N, C-alpha and C positions, 0 to 999 in steps of 0.2 A: 629194182631201184625205186620204183614208185612206192613200193611198200616201205622202203627205208625212209623215203621222204615223208610218208604218212606217219610212220612211227616217230620220226624226228619232229614233225609238226605236232604230233600228239604229245610228245615229251615236252616240247616248248610250251604247248598250251597248258599242260599239267604244271610245269615249272612256273609259268606265269600266274596260274591260278593259286598255286601254293605260295608264291611270292606275294601276291595280292592279299591272300588270307593272312599270311604272316604279318604284312604291313598293317592290315586292318586290326589284327589282334594287338600288335605292338602299339598302334595309335590308341586303341581302346584301353590298353593297360596304362599308357602314359596319361591319357585323359582321366582315367580313374585315379591314378596316383596324384595327378595334379589336383583333382577334385578333393581327394582326401587331405592333401597338404593345404589346400585353400580353406577347407573346413577347420583344420587344426589352427591355421593362422587366424581365422575368424574367431575361434574360441579363445585363443590367446589374447587377441586384440580386445575382445569383449571383457575378458577377465582383467586385463590391464586397465581398461577404461572404468570398469566397475571399482577396482581398487583405487584408482586415481580419484574417482568421484567420491568414494568413501573418505579417502585421505583429505580431499578438499573440503568435504563437509565437516570433518573433525577439526581441521585447521580453521575453518570459518567459524565454527562454534567456539573454539578457543579464542579467536580474535574477538568475537562478540563478548565473551566472558571478560577478556582483558579490558576491552573498552568500557564495559559496564563497571568493572572494578575500579578502573581509572576515574570514571566520572563519579562513582560513589566516594572514592577516596578524596577527590578534589572537592566534592560537595561537603564532606565531613571536615576537610581542612578549611574550607571557606567558612563553615559554621563556627569552627574553633576560633579562627582569626577574627570573625565578626564578634564573637563573644568576648575575646580579648580586647578588641577595639572598644566595645561597649563598656567593658570594665574600666579600661583606661580613661575613656571619655567621662564616665561617671566619677572616677577618682579626680580627674582634672576639674570637672565642674564643682565637685564638693570642695576641693582645695581652693578653687577660684572664688567660690561663694564665701568660704571662710575668710579668705584673704580680703575679699571685697567688704565683708562684714567688719573685719578688724580695721581696715582702712577707713570705712565709713564711721566707725566708732571713734577712731583717732581724729577724723575730720570734725565730727560732732563735738568732741572734747576741745579741740583747738578753736573751733568756731565759738563754742560756749565761752571758753577762756577769753578769746579775743573780744567777744561782745561784752563780757563783764569788765575787762580792762578798759575797753573803749568807752563804755558807759561811765565807768568811774573817772577816767581821764577826761571825758567830755564834760563831766560835771565840774572837774577841777579846772581844766583849761581847754575849752572847745577849739582853739586854734591849733593845737598840737596833735590832734587826733589824726589828721591826714598823713603826716610823716611816719607814723607808727604802723600804718596798714600793711606795707610790704613785708615787714618783719614777721608778721604772724601768718602770712600766706605761704 
């Protein structure tokens, strides 16, 4: 009976050792599988981040180009509008100068005529010059 107990104890010991070895191997396998999956996840995450960074860089470059083009177009538009304004102002000033010159000439003619008539009238009748002044202005 003692022998049976020893054998039984020995079998339990072997079974416990086998179970322990099996659990250790299972844990090692799971740990290794977890490590592999973690490395794959790390690789995928790095790939995603790298792709995202490249995409962000491309979009940032596109945005910079769009802003530059926008500023360049606005600057060109501003220059065109400034040139148009300059042209309009020049035309306006030329027209105003011509109009002023014509009106000045008309005033000169009217003044000259007034002075001639007033002088002649003054020589004829000096007292009637005053009532004629508003008619020529």
